[in-house]
PyMOL Python script that loads the backbone (N, CA, C, O; Angstrom):
from pymol import cmd

cmd.read_pdbstr("""\
ATOM      1  N   GLN A   1      63.789  20.942 -35.122  1.00  0.00           N
ATOM      2  CA  GLN A   1      64.876  20.234 -36.059  1.00  0.00           C
ATOM      3  C   GLN A   1      65.481  20.759 -36.885  1.00  0.00           C
ATOM      4  O   GLN A   1      66.688  20.520 -36.922  1.00  0.00           O
ATOM      5  N   ALA A   2      64.857  21.739 -37.936  1.00  0.00           N
ATOM      6  CA  ALA A   2      65.399  22.290 -39.108  1.00  0.00           C
ATOM      7  C   ALA A   2      66.152  23.672 -38.414  1.00  0.00           C
ATOM      8  O   ALA A   2      67.293  24.095 -38.599  1.00  0.00           O
ATOM      9  N   GLY A   3      65.097  24.179 -37.579  1.00  0.00           N
ATOM     10  CA  GLY A   3      65.560  25.343 -36.982  1.00  0.00           C
ATOM     11  C   GLY A   3      65.096  26.720 -37.719  1.00  0.00           C
ATOM     12  O   GLY A   3      64.798  26.846 -38.906  1.00  0.00           O
ATOM     13  N   ALA A   4      65.113  27.698 -36.725  1.00  0.00           N
ATOM     14  CA  ALA A   4      64.528  28.755 -37.354  1.00  0.00           C
ATOM     15  C   ALA A   4      65.539  29.974 -37.025  1.00  0.00           C
ATOM     16  O   ALA A   4      66.288  29.999 -36.048  1.00  0.00           O
ATOM     17  N   SER A   5      65.439  30.893 -37.924  1.00  0.00           N
ATOM     18  CA  SER A   5      66.956  31.793 -37.986  1.00  0.00           C
ATOM     19  C   SER A   5      66.455  33.048 -36.732  1.00  0.00           C
ATOM     20  O   SER A   5      65.288  33.113 -36.344  1.00  0.00           O
ATOM     21  N   LEU A   6      67.473  33.912 -36.255  1.00  0.00           N
ATOM     22  CA  LEU A   6      67.156  34.878 -35.586  1.00  0.00           C
ATOM     23  C   LEU A   6      66.359  35.925 -36.759  1.00  0.00           C
ATOM     24  O   LEU A   6      65.540  36.725 -36.307  1.00  0.00           O
ATOM     25  N   VAL A   7      66.548  35.907 -37.864  1.00  0.00           N
ATOM     26  CA  VAL A   7      65.779  36.956 -38.735  1.00  0.00           C
ATOM     27  C   VAL A   7      64.126  36.267 -38.823  1.00  0.00           C
ATOM     28  O   VAL A   7      63.173  37.017 -39.031  1.00  0.00           O
ATOM     29  N   GLN A   8      63.989  35.166 -38.686  1.00  0.00           N
ATOM     30  CA  GLN A   8      62.570  34.846 -38.593  1.00  0.00           C
ATOM     31  C   GLN A   8      61.660  34.957 -37.493  1.00  0.00           C
ATOM     32  O   GLN A   8      60.438  35.101 -37.459  1.00  0.00           O
ATOM     33  N   LEU A   9      62.632  34.847 -36.501  1.00  0.00           N
ATOM     34  CA  LEU A   9      62.075  35.104 -35.025  1.00  0.00           C
ATOM     35  C   LEU A   9      61.890  36.565 -34.710  1.00  0.00           C
ATOM     36  O   LEU A   9      60.975  36.953 -33.984  1.00  0.00           O
ATOM     37  N   TYR A  10      62.840  37.433 -35.307  1.00  0.00           N
ATOM     38  CA  TYR A  10      62.550  39.171 -35.101  1.00  0.00           C
ATOM     39  C   TYR A  10      61.479  39.248 -35.926  1.00  0.00           C
ATOM     40  O   TYR A  10      60.587  39.889 -35.369  1.00  0.00           O
ATOM     41  N   THR A  11      61.172  38.881 -37.003  1.00  0.00           N
ATOM     42  CA  THR A  11      60.148  39.270 -38.127  1.00  0.00           C
ATOM     43  C   THR A  11      58.954  39.004 -37.328  1.00  0.00           C
ATOM     44  O   THR A  11      58.288  39.961 -36.936  1.00  0.00           O
ATOM     45  N   SER A  12      58.617  37.822 -37.047  1.00  0.00           N
ATOM     46  CA  SER A  12      57.524  37.346 -36.242  1.00  0.00           C
ATOM     47  C   SER A  12      57.278  38.338 -35.088  1.00  0.00           C
ATOM     48  O   SER A  12      56.193  38.907 -34.967  1.00  0.00           O
ATOM     49  N   PHE A  13      58.282  38.529 -34.264  1.00  0.00           N
ATOM     50  CA  PHE A  13      57.963  39.574 -33.246  1.00  0.00           C
ATOM     51  C   PHE A  13      57.676  40.948 -33.418  1.00  0.00           C
ATOM     52  O   PHE A  13      57.187  41.648 -32.531  1.00  0.00           O
ATOM     53  N   ALA A  14      57.986  41.353 -34.589  1.00  0.00           N
ATOM     54  CA  ALA A  14      57.911  42.834 -35.044  1.00  0.00           C
ATOM     55  C   ALA A  14      56.417  42.812 -35.382  1.00  0.00           C
ATOM     56  O   ALA A  14      55.697  43.728 -34.983  1.00  0.00           O
ATOM     57  N   PHE A  15      55.800  41.537 -36.292  1.00  0.00           N
ATOM     58  CA  PHE A  15      54.544  41.944 -36.601  1.00  0.00           C
ATOM     59  C   PHE A  15      53.554  41.444 -35.550  1.00  0.00           C
ATOM     60  O   PHE A  15      52.468  42.018 -35.620  1.00  0.00           O
ATOM     61  N   GLN A  16      53.661  40.481 -34.557  1.00  0.00           N
ATOM     62  CA  GLN A  16      52.988  40.020 -33.555  1.00  0.00           C
ATOM     63  C   GLN A  16      53.168  40.730 -32.218  1.00  0.00           C
ATOM     64  O   GLN A  16      52.211  40.979 -31.486  1.00  0.00           O
ATOM     65  N   GLY A  17      54.243  40.999 -31.970  1.00  0.00           N
ATOM     66  CA  GLY A  17      54.461  41.788 -30.505  1.00  0.00           C
ATOM     67  C   GLY A  17      54.502  40.905 -29.477  1.00  0.00           C
ATOM     68  O   GLY A  17      54.185  39.734 -29.685  1.00  0.00           O
ATOM     69  N   PRO A  18      54.912  41.352 -28.170  1.00  0.00           N
ATOM     70  CA  PRO A  18      54.943  40.446 -27.108  1.00  0.00           C
ATOM     71  C   PRO A  18      54.066  39.079 -26.871  1.00  0.00           C
ATOM     72  O   PRO A  18      54.304  38.034 -26.266  1.00  0.00           O
ATOM     73  N   ALA A  19      52.995  39.540 -27.588  1.00  0.00           N
ATOM     74  CA  ALA A  19      51.857  38.209 -27.568  1.00  0.00           C
ATOM     75  C   ALA A  19      52.613  36.956 -28.098  1.00  0.00           C
ATOM     76  O   ALA A  19      52.336  35.845 -27.644  1.00  0.00           O
ATOM     77  N   LEU A  20      53.606  37.133 -29.095  1.00  0.00           N
ATOM     78  CA  LEU A  20      54.363  36.118 -29.719  1.00  0.00           C
ATOM     79  C   LEU A  20      55.083  35.225 -28.771  1.00  0.00           C
ATOM     80  O   LEU A  20      55.262  34.071 -29.159  1.00  0.00           O
ATOM     81  N   ILE A  21      55.506  35.544 -27.647  1.00  0.00           N
ATOM     82  CA  ILE A  21      56.478  34.772 -26.780  1.00  0.00           C
ATOM     83  C   ILE A  21      55.458  33.822 -25.969  1.00  0.00           C
ATOM     84  O   ILE A  21      55.907  32.676 -25.962  1.00  0.00           O
ATOM     85  N   PRO A  22      54.425  33.909 -25.393  1.00  0.00           N
ATOM     86  CA  PRO A  22      53.660  32.682 -24.711  1.00  0.00           C
ATOM     87  C   PRO A  22      53.475  31.391 -25.977  1.00  0.00           C
ATOM     88  O   PRO A  22      53.731  30.186 -25.978  1.00  0.00           O
ATOM     89  N   ARG A  23      52.938  32.277 -26.932  1.00  0.00           N
ATOM     90  CA  ARG A  23      52.550  31.144 -27.951  1.00  0.00           C
ATOM     91  C   ARG A  23      53.445  30.502 -28.507  1.00  0.00           C
ATOM     92  O   ARG A  23      53.259  29.304 -28.719  1.00  0.00           O
ATOM     93  N   LEU A  24      54.705  31.155 -28.908  1.00  0.00           N
ATOM     94  CA  LEU A  24      56.009  30.183 -29.188  1.00  0.00           C
ATOM     95  C   LEU A  24      56.310  29.497 -28.199  1.00  0.00           C
ATOM     96  O   LEU A  24      56.869  28.461 -28.560  1.00  0.00           O
ATOM     97  N   LYS A  25      56.195  29.591 -27.018  1.00  0.00           N
ATOM     98  CA  LYS A  25      56.923  28.760 -25.746  1.00  0.00           C
ATOM     99  C   LYS A  25      55.592  27.668 -25.872  1.00  0.00           C
ATOM    100  O   LYS A  25      56.006  26.524 -25.681  1.00  0.00           O
ATOM    101  N   ALA A  26      54.427  27.698 -26.082  1.00  0.00           N
ATOM    102  CA  ALA A  26      53.316  26.668 -26.098  1.00  0.00           C
ATOM    103  C   ALA A  26      53.507  25.795 -27.000  1.00  0.00           C
ATOM    104  O   ALA A  26      53.581  24.578 -26.829  1.00  0.00           O
ATOM    105  N   GLU A  27      53.618  26.546 -28.264  1.00  0.00           N
ATOM    106  CA  GLU A  27      53.643  25.450 -29.471  1.00  0.00           C
ATOM    107  C   GLU A  27      55.066  24.648 -29.560  1.00  0.00           C
ATOM    108  O   GLU A  27      55.097  23.468 -29.910  1.00  0.00           O
ATOM    109  N   LEU A  28      56.272  25.402 -29.204  1.00  0.00           N
ATOM    110  CA  LEU A  28      57.493  24.512 -29.084  1.00  0.00           C
ATOM    111  C   LEU A  28      57.391  23.538 -28.055  1.00  0.00           C
ATOM    112  O   LEU A  28      57.893  22.435 -28.271  1.00  0.00           O
ATOM    113  N   ALA A  29      56.748  23.789 -26.830  1.00  0.00           N
ATOM    114  CA  ALA A  29      56.381  22.545 -26.122  1.00  0.00           C
ATOM    115  C   ALA A  29      55.656  21.367 -26.506  1.00  0.00           C
ATOM    116  O   ALA A  29      55.827  20.174 -26.256  1.00  0.00           O
ATOM    117  N   ALA A  30      54.730  22.053 -27.233  1.00  0.00           N
ATOM    118  CA  ALA A  30      53.665  20.716 -27.891  1.00  0.00           C
ATOM    119  C   ALA A  30      54.737  20.167 -29.015  1.00  0.00           C
ATOM    120  O   ALA A  30      54.999  18.993 -28.751  1.00  0.00           O
ATOM    121  N   ALA A  31      55.279  20.522 -29.910  1.00  0.00           N
ATOM    122  CA  ALA A  31      56.067  20.135 -31.075  1.00  0.00           C
ATOM    123  C   ALA A  31      56.958  19.048 -30.277  1.00  0.00           C
ATOM    124  O   ALA A  31      56.809  17.851 -30.523  1.00  0.00           O
ATOM    125  N   LEU A  32      57.864  19.485 -29.338  1.00  0.00           N
ATOM    126  CA  LEU A  32      58.814  18.683 -28.721  1.00  0.00           C
ATOM    127  C   LEU A  32      58.175  17.552 -28.254  1.00  0.00           C
ATOM    128  O   LEU A  32      58.617  16.456 -28.597  1.00  0.00           O
ATOM    129  N   ARG A  33      56.978  17.646 -27.357  1.00  0.00           N
ATOM    130  CA  ARG A  33      56.218  16.549 -27.049  1.00  0.00           C
ATOM    131  C   ARG A  33      56.098  15.325 -27.762  1.00  0.00           C
ATOM    132  O   ARG A  33      56.380  14.156 -27.499  1.00  0.00           O
ATOM    133  N   GLU A  34      55.405  16.152 -29.129  1.00  0.00           N
ATOM    134  CA  GLU A  34      54.982  15.392 -30.270  1.00  0.00           C
ATOM    135  C   GLU A  34      55.959  14.339 -30.902  1.00  0.00           C
ATOM    136  O   GLU A  34      55.726  13.172 -31.217  1.00  0.00           O
ATOM    137  N   ALA A  35      57.016  15.005 -30.994  1.00  0.00           N
ATOM    138  CA  ALA A  35      58.310  14.388 -31.511  1.00  0.00           C
ATOM    139  C   ALA A  35      59.270  13.584 -30.627  1.00  0.00           C
ATOM    140  O   ALA A  35      60.402  13.219 -30.945  1.00  0.00           O
ATOM    141  N   GLY A  36      58.540  13.334 -29.285  1.00  0.00           N
ATOM    142  CA  GLY A  36      59.298  12.787 -28.456  1.00  0.00           C
ATOM    143  C   GLY A  36      60.687  13.244 -27.672  1.00  0.00           C
ATOM    144  O   GLY A  36      61.463  12.465 -27.117  1.00  0.00           O
ATOM    145  N   PHE A  37      60.791  14.347 -27.735  1.00  0.00           N
ATOM    146  CA  PHE A  37      61.748  15.007 -27.077  1.00  0.00           C
ATOM    147  C   PHE A  37      61.180  15.729 -26.106  1.00  0.00           C
ATOM    148  O   PHE A  37      60.081  16.280 -26.162  1.00  0.00           O
ATOM    149  N   SER A  38      62.174  15.719 -24.932  1.00  0.00           N
ATOM    150  CA  SER A  38      61.754  16.662 -23.315  1.00  0.00           C
ATOM    151  C   SER A  38      62.489  17.940 -23.504  1.00  0.00           C
ATOM    152  O   SER A  38      62.125  18.940 -22.885  1.00  0.00           O
ATOM    153  N   ARG A  39      63.501  17.971 -24.320  1.00  0.00           N
ATOM    154  CA  ARG A  39      64.228  19.489 -24.132  1.00  0.00           C
ATOM    155  C   ARG A  39      64.512  19.763 -25.597  1.00  0.00           C
ATOM    156  O   ARG A  39      64.563  18.917 -26.490  1.00  0.00           O
ATOM    157  N   VAL A  40      64.695  21.107 -25.713  1.00  0.00           N
ATOM    158  CA  VAL A  40      64.991  21.737 -27.144  1.00  0.00           C
ATOM    159  C   VAL A  40      66.483  20.950 -27.382  1.00  0.00           C
ATOM    160  O   VAL A  40      66.647  20.366 -28.453  1.00  0.00           O
ATOM    161  N   GLU A  41      67.443  20.945 -26.478  1.00  0.00           N
ATOM    162  CA  GLU A  41      68.822  20.609 -26.779  1.00  0.00           C
ATOM    163  C   GLU A  41      68.534  18.900 -27.222  1.00  0.00           C
ATOM    164  O   GLU A  41      69.380  18.451 -27.995  1.00  0.00           O
ATOM    165  N   ASP A  42      67.557  18.054 -26.847  1.00  0.00           N
ATOM    166  CA  ASP A  42      67.563  17.050 -27.640  1.00  0.00           C
ATOM    167  C   ASP A  42      67.285  16.954 -28.946  1.00  0.00           C
ATOM    168  O   ASP A  42      67.717  16.067 -29.683  1.00  0.00           O
ATOM    169  N   ALA A  43      66.381  18.081 -29.346  1.00  0.00           N
ATOM    170  CA  ALA A  43      66.015  17.887 -30.723  1.00  0.00           C
ATOM    171  C   ALA A  43      67.166  18.609 -31.554  1.00  0.00           C
ATOM    172  O   ALA A  43      67.292  18.296 -32.738  1.00  0.00           O
ATOM    173  N   VAL A  44      67.934  19.474 -31.043  1.00  0.00           N
ATOM    174  CA  VAL A  44      68.872  20.377 -31.877  1.00  0.00           C
ATOM    175  C   VAL A  44      69.506  19.288 -32.720  1.00  0.00           C
ATOM    176  O   VAL A  44      69.798  18.221 -32.181  1.00  0.00           O
ATOM    177  N   GLY A  45      69.764  19.513 -34.155  1.00  0.00           N
ATOM    178  CA  GLY A  45      70.596  19.143 -35.087  1.00  0.00           C
ATOM    179  C   GLY A  45      70.089  17.468 -35.609  1.00  0.00           C
ATOM    180  O   GLY A  45      70.799  16.830 -36.386  1.00  0.00           O
ATOM    181  N   THR A  46      68.874  16.948 -35.094  1.00  0.00           N
ATOM    182  CA  THR A  46      68.584  15.479 -35.350  1.00  0.00           C
ATOM    183  C   THR A  46      68.086  15.401 -36.630  1.00  0.00           C
ATOM    184  O   THR A  46      67.962  14.261 -37.077  1.00  0.00           O
ATOM    185  N   ALA A  47      67.663  16.631 -37.568  1.00  0.00           N
ATOM    186  CA  ALA A  47      67.206  16.489 -38.785  1.00  0.00           C
ATOM    187  C   ALA A  47      68.489  17.062 -39.873  1.00  0.00           C
ATOM    188  O   ALA A  47      68.305  17.367 -41.051  1.00  0.00           O
ATOM    189  N   ALA A  48      69.539  17.102 -39.288  1.00  0.00           N
ATOM    190  CA  ALA A  48      70.553  18.044 -39.973  1.00  0.00           C
ATOM    191  C   ALA A  48      70.840  17.126 -41.389  1.00  0.00           C
ATOM    192  O   ALA A  48      70.967  17.661 -42.490  1.00  0.00           O
ATOM    193  N   MET A  49      70.915  15.770 -41.183  1.00  0.00           N
ATOM    194  CA  MET A  49      71.355  15.218 -42.636  1.00  0.00           C
ATOM    195  C   MET A  49      70.164  14.992 -43.266  1.00  0.00           C
ATOM    196  O   MET A  49      70.393  14.443 -44.344  1.00  0.00           O
ATOM    197  N   ARG A  50      69.238  15.130 -43.124  1.00  0.00           N
ATOM    198  CA  ARG A  50      67.732  15.071 -44.022  1.00  0.00           C
ATOM    199  C   ARG A  50      67.932  16.208 -44.420  1.00  0.00           C
ATOM    200  O   ARG A  50      67.937  16.215 -45.651  1.00  0.00           O
ATOM    201  N   PHE A  51      68.137  17.394 -43.898  1.00  0.00           N
ATOM    202  CA  PHE A  51      68.180  18.643 -44.853  1.00  0.00           C
ATOM    203  C   PHE A  51      69.008  18.869 -45.449  1.00  0.00           C
ATOM    204  O   PHE A  51      68.814  19.684 -46.351  1.00  0.00           O
ATOM    205  N   ALA A  52      70.370  18.292 -45.292  1.00  0.00           N
ATOM    206  CA  ALA A  52      71.484  18.479 -46.067  1.00  0.00           C
ATOM    207  C   ALA A  52      71.385  17.562 -47.278  1.00  0.00           C
ATOM    208  O   ALA A  52      72.322  17.563 -48.076  1.00  0.00           O
ATOM    209  N   GLY A  53      70.307  16.763 -47.487  1.00  0.00           N
ATOM    210  CA  GLY A  53      70.230  16.239 -48.549  1.00  0.00           C
ATOM    211  C   GLY A  53      70.814  14.891 -48.701  1.00  0.00           C
ATOM    212  O   GLY A  53      71.258  14.474 -49.770  1.00  0.00           O
ATOM    213  N   GLN A  54      70.797  14.187 -47.541  1.00  0.00           N
ATOM    214  CA  GLN A  54      71.783  12.801 -47.228  1.00  0.00           C
ATOM    215  C   GLN A  54      70.802  11.907 -46.731  1.00  0.00           C
ATOM    216  O   GLN A  54      71.122  10.770 -46.385  1.00  0.00           O
TER     217      GLN A  54
END
""", "prot")
cmd.dss("prot")
cmd.show_as("cartoon", "prot")
cmd.util.cbc("prot")
cmd.orient("prot")
């Protein structure tokens, strides 16, 4: 909902290697289900106003 930058993802990949990918997919799927979303596209931008301070 708040998003992760490409730099954050690249840094994680650099330290954790290819093993990061399956874990990232599993954790993302679990977080989406927990928040009531079925697709990443449904979650994109939903918290923008909160993070913008409004």
